[in-house]
N, C-alpha and C positions, 0 to 999 in steps of 0.2 A: 523372820526379819521384821523388826519393829518399824512401824510407820511413824514418821516425824510429826510432831504437833506443829501446827502453823504458828508462825511468829506473831506475837501480839503487836498491836499498833504502837504501843509506847516504845518497845524495843526497836521497831523499824524506824520510828521517827528519830530516835537517838542516833541510829546508824546513818540515816540520810542526812541529818543535820551535821554530824561529824564529817562526812565526806564533803558536803557543800561548803562548810566553813573552812575545812582543810584545803580544798581547791581554791577557795577565795583567798586564803592566806598565801598559798603558793603563788598564785597569780600576782598578788600585791607585792610580794618580796621580789619576784622576777622583774616586775615593772620598775621597782626602785633600783634594782641592780642595773637594769638597762638604761635608766635615766642617768645613773652615775657614770656609766660608760660613755654616753653621749655628752655629758657635761665635760668630761675630760677630752673630748674630741675624737674618741675611738668609735669604730663601727660596732653595732650590736651583733654579737655572734649568733649563728644559727641555733646553737644549743639553747640560748635564752628564748628564742622564738618557739622552739619545740617545747621547752619546759612550760612556757606560758600557755601554749595550746593544750598541753596535758592538764594543766590546772583548770582550764575552761571546760575540757571534756569531763573531768571529774565532777565539776559543778553541774553540768548538763545531765550527766548520768544519774546523779543523786536526785535531781528534780524529776527526771523521767521515772525513776523508780518510785519516788513518793507519789507522783500522779497516778501511776498504774497500780501500785500495790497497797497504798495507805487507804484502807477501807474499813468500814464498820464490820466487826466480826459477827454481828447478828444479822444484818440485812444486806451487807455488801455495798452500801452507799459510800461514795467517795468522801473522805474527810478533808479534801483539799477544796472546800466549798468556795465557789466563785473564782477559782484560779489562784487563791492566796497560798502563800508558802507559810505554813504554820511553824512557829517555834515551840508551841505546845498544843496538845490536843484539846478540843472542847470537852467539857465534862459529860455532855450527852450527845448522842448521835443527832445530827441535824435532820435526818430523815425519819428514823423510827423512834427517837427519843429515849433509847435505853442508855443506861449508865456505862460510860467508857472508862471510868476510873478503876473499876474492879475487874476488868477483863484482862486476860493474858498479858 
């Protein structure tokens, strides 16, 4: 049985960003649909509340994954320096200084 190679930080960041912005988009669309329901004088259905909650959970899950798994492949230091949500990785690790552009 082959052992899987660990996922590189660039690929993990793309996945986390995709889920984060997908959840944000879902929440925004659900919010606009809910506002149009209220503008017409209708009550917002439970389905919309659940869908908005799912969007928020997707966003939170992607952030938790990024905070726990997005690390330097050389020294293991977190690449979420100072609690920031990166849209791209730094060129060098903030801890050990090694090049992150050419790693997995």
